[in-house]
KENUMI-298920 format. One record per residue (C-alpha): residue in three letters; x, y, z. Coordinates in steps of 0.1 Angstrom, whole numbers, padded with zeros to 4 digits, always signed. Example, Ala and Ser with C-alpha at 12.3 -4.5 7.8 and 13.67 -1.06 7.14 Angstrom:
residues 2
ALA+0123-0045+0078;SER+0137-0011+0071;
This chain:
residues 429
MET+0592-0676-0533;SER+0601-0652-0504;LEU+0587-0617-0502;GLU+0622-0601-0507;VAL+0628-0621-0538;LEU+0594-0611-0552;ARG+0601-0574-0546;SER+0635-0577-0562;THR+0620-0593-0593;ILE+0593-0566-0597;ALA+0619-0539-0593;THR+0641-0554-0619;HIS+0613-0557-0644;ASN+0602-0520-0637;ALA+0637-0508-0643;GLU+0640-0526-0676;SER+0605-0516-0688;PRO+0602-0485-0709;VAL+0572-0475-0688;GLY+0587-0483-0654;ALA+0620-0465-0659;PRO+0606-0430-0656;LEU+0588-0440-0624;VAL+0619-0454-0609;ALA+0638-0422-0618;GLU+0612-0400-0601;ALA+0613-0422-0570;THR+0650-0415-0568;GLY+0647-0377-0572;GLN+0652-0375-0609;ARG+0629-0358-0635;ARG+0637-0348-0670;ALA+0675-0354-0666;GLU+0676-0332-0634;ARG+0682-0344-0598;VAL+0672-0329-0565;MET+0696-0334-0537;GLN+0693-0325-0499;LEU+0724-0309-0485;ASN+0732-0314-0448;ASN+0749-0281-0445;PRO+0736-0259-0417;SER+0757-0229-0426;LYS+0739-0225-0459;LEU+0705-0224-0442;THR+0718-0199-0417;ASP+0731-0177-0445;ALA+0697-0178-0462;ALA+0679-0168-0430;GLU+0702-0139-0425;GLU+0697-0127-0461;LEU+0659-0129-0457;GLY+0661-0109-0424;GLN+0682-0082-0440;ALA+0657-0079-0469;VAL+0628-0074-0445;SER+0646-0050-0422;SER+0657-0028-0452;ARG+0620-0021-0458;LEU+0609-0014-0423;ASP+0620+0010-0396;LYS+0625+0002-0360;ARG+0590+0014-0349;SER+0572-0007-0375;LEU+0593-0038-0365;GLU+0583-0033-0329;SER+0546-0031-0339;ARG+0551-0062-0360;SER+0565-0081-0331;ILE+0536-0071-0309;ARG+0509-0081-0334;GLN+0526-0113-0345;GLY+0503-0143-0341;GLN+0474-0123-0328;GLY+0452-0130-0358;ALA+0436-0096-0359;ASN+0410-0107-0385;ILE+0380-0117-0364;GLU+0366-0138-0392;ALA+0388-0165-0376;ILE+0364-0167-0348;THR+0343-0197-0357;ARG+0312-0187-0337;ILE+0306-0155-0357;ALA+0285-0174-0383;ASP+0265-0189-0354;TYR+0258-0155-0339;TYR+0247-0141-0373;ASP+0223-0170-0378;LYS+0207-0163-0344;LEU+0208-0125-0349;PRO+0202-0119-0386;ASP+0197-0081-0381;MET+0230-0076-0363;PRO+0252-0050-0379;SER+0277-0061-0406;GLN+0310-0079-0398;ASP+0328-0047-0410;LYS+0313-0028-0381;LEU+0321-0057-0358;GLN+0357-0056-0371;GLY+0358-0019-0363;LEU+0347-0025-0327;VAL+0375-0051-0322;GLN+0400-0027-0338;ARG+0391+0001-0314;LEU+0396-0022-0285;GLN+0429-0033-0299;ASP+0440+0003-0302;TYR+0432+0008-0265;GLN+0454-0022-0257;HIS+0482-0009-0279;ASN+0480+0026-0264;GLN+0483+0012-0229;SER+0513-0010-0238;THR+0531+0020-0254;ASN+0522+0047-0228;GLY+0529+0025-0198;ASP+0512+0050-0175;GLY+0478+0034-0174;SER+0462+0064-0192;GLY+0449+0041-0220;GLN+0434+0016-0196;LEU+0399+0004-0207;THR+0370+0005-0182;PRO+0336-0013-0184;GLN+0320+0021-0190;ASP+0343+0025-0220;VAL+0332-0009-0232;PHE+0295+0000-0230;ALA+0302+0032-0249;PHE+0319+0013-0277;LEU+0290-0013-0277;GLN+0265+0015-0280;GLN+0283+0029-0310;PHE+0282-0006-0325;ASP+0244-0010-0322;GLY+0215+0001-0299;ASP+0201-0034-0294;VAL+0213-0049-0262;THR+0214-0084-0276;HIS+0235-0074-0305;GLN+0258-0056-0281;TYR+0262-0088-0260;ALA+0270-0109-0290;ALA+0296-0084-0302;LEU+0311-0084-0267;GLN+0313-0122-0267;ILE+0330-0123-0300;ALA+0355-0097-0288;ILE+0362-0116-0256;GLU+0368-0148-0276;HIS+0391-0129-0300;PHE+0413-0115-0272;GLU+0414-0147-0253;THR+0426-0165-0284;THR+0451-0139-0296;GLY+0463-0127-0262;ALA+0454-0095-0244;ASN+0467-0077-0213;ASP+0448-0083-0180;ALA+0433-0048-0179;LEU+0416-0051-0213;LEU+0403-0086-0208;GLY+0392-0078-0172;ALA+0371-0048-0185;LEU+0355-0070-0211;LEU+0347-0098-0187;ASN+0332-0073-0161;ALA+0310-0059-0189;ARG+0298-0093-0198;GLU+0290-0102-0162;TYR+0268-0071-0159;MET+0250-0078-0192;GLU+0242-0114-0181;SER+0225-0103-0148;GLY+0193-0087-0138;GLU+0170-0069-0162;THR+0197-0065-0188;GLY+0203-0102-0188;ARG+0166-0108-0193;ASP+0165-0084-0222;VAL+0196-0101-0238;ARG+0179-0135-0235;ALA+0147-0121-0249;GLY+0165-0108-0279;PHE+0180-0142-0287;ALA+0146-0158-0285;VAL+0128-0134-0308;ALA+0155-0122-0332;GLU+0149-0147-0361;LEU+0111-0145-0358;ALA+0113-0107-0358;HIS+0135-0108-0390;ASP+0112-0133-0408;LYS+0078-0117-0397;ALA+0086-0080-0399;GLU+0074-0075-0434;ASP+0042-0095-0427;LEU+0035-0073-0397;GLY+0043-0041-0415;THR+0070-0030-0392;ASP+0107-0031-0384;PRO+0124-0061-0367;ALA+0137-0038-0339;VAL+0101-0028-0331;ILE+0091-0065-0327;ARG+0121-0072-0305;GLU+0114-0043-0282;HIS+0077-0052-0279;TYR+0087-0087-0269;ARG+0110-0074-0243;ASP+0082-0052-0230;MET+0060-0083-0226;LEU+0086-0099-0203;ARG+0088-0069-0180;SER+0067-0072-0150;GLU+0037-0049-0152;ALA+0006-0052-0131;ASN-0016-0027-0152;PHE-0030-0045-0182;GLY-0039-0012-0197;ILE-0002-0004-0200;ILE+0005-0039-0213;PHE-0022-0036-0240;ASP-0011-0001-0251;LYS+0024-0014-0257;PHE+0009-0040-0281;ASN-0016-0015-0297;ASP+0009+0001-0321;LEU+0021-0033-0334;ILE-0015-0046-0337;ALA-0025-0014-0356;ARG+0005-0018-0380;THR-0005-0054-0386;HIS-0041-0046-0392;SER-0032-0019-0416;MET-0008-0041-0435;HIS-0034-0068-0439;HIS-0058-0043-0452;ASP-0034-0030-0478;VAL-0022-0064-0491;ASN-0056-0082-0493;GLY-0076-0053-0506;ASN-0102-0055-0478;GLU-0102-0050-0441;SER-0092-0079-0420;SER-0105-0085-0385;PRO-0085-0067-0357;LEU-0088-0100-0338;THR-0068-0116-0366;SER-0041-0090-0362;PHE-0041-0095-0325;ASP-0038-0133-0329;ASP-0008-0128-0352;VAL+0010-0108-0326;VAL+0001-0132-0298;ASP+0012-0163-0319;LEU+0045-0146-0327;PHE+0054-0139-0291;THR+0041-0173-0279;THR+0065-0189-0304;ALA+0093-0167-0293;ALA+0087-0175-0257;SER+0087-0212-0265;GLN+0120-0208-0282;GLY+0133-0189-0253;LEU+0124-0218-0230;GLU+0141-0243-0253;ILE+0174-0225-0255;ALA+0175-0217-0218;ASP+0204-0234-0201;THR+0207-0245-0165;GLN+0223-0212-0156;ASP+0192-0192-0164;GLU+0175-0177-0134;PRO+0143-0196-0124;ALA+0127-0162-0120;HIS+0133-0155-0157;LEU+0117-0187-0168;GLU+0088-0181-0145;ALA+0084-0146-0160;VAL+0082-0160-0195;LEU+0054-0185-0185;THR+0035-0158-0166;GLU+0036-0133-0194;LEU+0024-0160-0218;GLY-0006-0164-0196;LYS-0012-0127-0197;LEU-0012-0127-0235;LYS-0040-0153-0235;SER-0060-0132-0209;LEU-0055-0101-0230;ARG-0069-0119-0260;THR-0100-0131-0241;VAL-0109-0096-0229;TYR-0100-0080-0262;GLU-0123-0105-0280;GLY-0150-0097-0254;VAL-0149-0060-0262;HIS-0152-0068-0299;VAL-0183-0089-0292;ALA-0198-0062-0270;THR-0195-0036-0297;LYS-0210-0060-0323;LEU-0240-0068-0301;THR-0247-0031-0295;GLY-0242-0022-0331;ARG-0270-0046-0342;SER-0295-0023-0325;PHE-0278+0010-0330;SER-0264+0018-0364;GLU-0250+0051-0352;PHE-0231+0033-0325;THR-0214+0012-0352;ARG-0203+0043-0371;VAL-0188+0058-0339;VAL-0169+0026-0330;GLU-0155+0025-0365;GLU-0141+0060-0361;LEU-0128+0053-0326;GLY-0114+0018-0332;THR-0121-0012-0311;GLU-0085-0009-0297;LYS-0093+0024-0280;LEU-0124+0010-0263;ALA-0104-0021-0252;SER-0076+0001-0239;SER-0100+0020-0218;LEU-0114-0012-0203;PHE-0080-0026-0196;HIS-0070+0006-0177;TYR-0103+0003-0158;LEU-0095-0033-0148;GLY-0060-0022-0137;LYS-0073+0001-0110;ALA-0073-0010-0074;VAL-0102+0014-0066;THR-0126+0027-0093;SER-0148+0058-0092;PRO-0179+0068-0112;ALA-0157+0090-0133;ASP-0136+0059-0142;ALA-0167+0041-0153;GLN-0180+0071-0173;SER-0147+0072-0192;LEU-0156+0038-0207;VAL-0186+0052-0226;ALA-0178+0090-0229;PRO-0163+0086-0264;LEU-0196+0069-0275;ALA-0218+0099-0266;PRO-0226+0108-0302;ALA-0244+0074-0305;GLY-0269+0084-0278;ALA-0277+0074-0243;SER-0296+0042-0253;ALA-0266+0029-0272;SER-0242+0037-0243;LEU-0266+0019-0219;ASN-0267-0011-0241;TYR-0229-0012-0244;THR-0225-0008-0206;ASN-0247-0037-0199;ASN-0226-0058-0224;LEU-0195-0047-0205;LEU-0211-0058-0172;ALA-0215-0093-0187;LEU-0179-0092-0199;HIS-0166-0081-0166;ARG-0180-0111-0149;GLU-0159-0133-0173;VAL-0126-0115-0169;PRO-0099-0141-0161;ASP-0084-0142-0127;THR-0050-0135-0142;ILE-0062-0099-0147;LEU-0084-0095-0116;THR-0065-0115-0090;ASN-0083-0098-0061;GLU-0120-0107-0055;ASN-0126-0075-0036;ILE-0113-0054-0065;ARG-0135-0073-0089;ASN-0166-0067-0068;GLN-0159-0030-0063;GLN-0154-0025-0101;LEU-0186-0044-0108;GLU-0205-0022-0084;THR-0192+0009-0101;LEU-0203-0004-0135;LEU-0238-0011-0121;VAL-0240+0025-0109;LEU-0230+0037-0144;SER-0258+0015-0158;GLU-0283+0031-0134;GLN-0271+0066-0144;LEU-0275+0058-0181;THR-0310+0044-0175;ILE-0321+0077-0159;LEU-0305+0097-0187;GLU-0322+0075-0213;GLU-0356+0082-0197;GLU-0350+0119-0196;GLN-0340+0120-0232;TYR-0371+0101-0242;GLN-0393+0126-0224;THR-0377+0155-0241;ALA-0373+0139-0275;THR-0393+0166-0292;ASP-0371+0194-0278;ALA-0350+0209-0306;THR-0322+0219-0283;PRO-0292+0196-0286;VAL-0287+0175-0255;ASN-0254+0172-0238;ASN-0255+0135-0228;PHE-0226+0135-0203;ALA-0235+0168-0187;GLN-0268+0151-0178;LEU-0249+0120-0169;SER-0230+0139-0143;ALA-0262+0153-0129;ALA-0277+0118-0128;SER-0246+0106-0110;ALA-0252+0131-0083;THR-0289+0120-0080;VAL-0279+0084-0076;HIS-0255+0092-0049;
């Protein structure tokens, strides 16, 4: 039996079947005794279009129709930009999409004003763009993401050359130099800052800015350490409150170092071939600085513990001062190209209430620590030797002061340790 004969037989049985009849009727455009027919009459379609146009125009004036023709097809709703979700995943603390919509709307208003004025008075400049971005948010990475979204929006929907040119020039500036470095740093640390802010007892913006500070070239480790000090103190305090007992400052320091190390690793992973080699080198260099900071900070912690074993009053004074303050003083000392006796004395001056013997013991512990300071901090051997000699002079001064205090131990008059120390300094020299 041929295929055509088979089809004809099936169709015949379907038409005769009480079940098949309705199916055949629907296939031919009939349903419930009604038929749909297509009319090949262009005039009727034209009439319908004219009637629709008259209905719309009766509700709109000429100006609104002009605006409608300008905006037609632009897709002003930026939610159509598919990368928005990706940006918000990478930057979870970026301002809401409503604020982002407002930024794009202001840029569109500039474009519209220019097209209606026709005299260039509404032309947007890169400076105007930066002002709008600053209103959107103060974080430079959030500004860059918003600018990218705006550029994609106007490239897709159509924009005049002046507007798009201003946006592209602003983006070029934000991708270069120190601003570009800060933008990339923000992308690297944003998610971690959002996730860890509560654990560290601070705001995500504080973590982002500290990470950017880490990547900025700074030779003085005292300045570098001080920038971390606030965040470390917040973390230390937070752990104390949550756990009910005091955690080690070293634990807090490690938390910060681990956070920034992870962020830097992510920054290297997301870096593309267009990233400046200098930027990548800076990330690796600053990671090395973090490890060196930790080594010296731990050394100060050990030095205070060793001295505190023999001098209980010293332990009390250190608890009041905080190990971070002593570490900061040492880092600033290490950052000096040339050190004086006064610089060395500043390392132990806050410890005067503990007595000359305790200060001498601590100074000798610092001498041992100074010999172990990593080369990443003391890169010049001459500077290292000169600093060491200054500390040795301080040790000699404190030895003289200790002997004098021992000889006058029965004197009821209070002794001004560091007034005597200055006199001892003059004697040594």
